Steps between C-alpha positions, in 0.01 A plus 500: 500500500619856408546769766447773254170690498245507221451849360239631258737601222348507149649247254489505122431131436555417137417127533388286788373145554524256791867425431680842413448859471678753269535841640575831328721657771486874519816722561571553873352170621763294685445113430608362836539652850853592596714756653321831498194346329314280755150584371333626181660234290366256245509217748271698733265571206495124410407402853197731475412389149448130578544281816689234301816717498524470878566130465798540274864592555544863408130520406573314178757747378767332272672805335521872556520837328683783650281761690532750218459244214157464366333211325420129515584231744327169589406372847392138587183415678596135596814349641516280195486799258756680710749202471437472129550865429821507689623195300395685177705811616799283573465321155487851332172403336306810626508760233545858645505794254565862610503838343788728622584856396871529504745779446680522161499274197575128568556271205176382338511171694730306726553259781648604839657196662671632810495353855330704765573513883492740791708806433842459674480850669137626489322200652144631420583482130558214248781502244663297219763318705732208447364190667141648500201293410446437128277774352382528137285770348386520139400845361400669179438865419127573433516874442771768507472862615758793506685388814325176609377170367202278583616137518328179570685275737440128558639335809661166472587513867349696779758658703433804733506816301616310197379718222607820679840363567559354152389805302721729717779241454489550116491878535123554465346542849128524552345849490408599854710240671672689775681186625664388173443787266585862441426785736504740211475455123468740202119484509322638794187312411679180563657625822164584632352148468450397863568125486684248300326470163436134509173316442430123492262495209473132413510174706478142362491174690359149498180486717592280798167306491395479140841486344405745235707797395368838628620839394382844637593846399413848622552847353795719599455677833351844449801696624735328258250524209469884573869547500527311163241730354688799606830367355321418165456881461875533459697418193651153496877458443 
């Protein structure tokens, strides 16, 4: 039994049956209680949403999105489903696609294969480090702007802050990422964006009970969509 409290926090449920629920997480919602965020989390919301989550470890949560990353994640509603989803994640069969707005002009497509571990000095950060855990990100440019590019990233692995670390590692940090990105750029519109411009727009997996492939997608978060509309008013390179 969980000690955490149920809290009436609205959830944007994209799909739900008696086995899984697919949630479109808003910006600012922490997934699991932790240091500095002991309430007001997705876990608290799930406990209110359905009593089945109280019987599961971590309320059925099997993967996370950063607080300031928006978009799709799946939670399990049975122990069997939770076990199955964890196995799918370990087997890299869960398909997770993100949109990220990054500084500069990366090559049209690429693969970043660079191990990620705890930053050797700044322990709250992750970094590409020798001896880190294997981390692989595939990316392709979707649209280019004067000083930024919209890229689609697909995770092959799921390390903490993986896309943020990998895109910064190749010289194209995410717009709005104060941890791994730029404090200032040549475009004040990019500098004013208040969070990392990262959105989990598509999620694919094998349904734990039916064995059928499922895929869900959601539009870009409104704040990123608005920024892109503003950038489109400027000439492209």
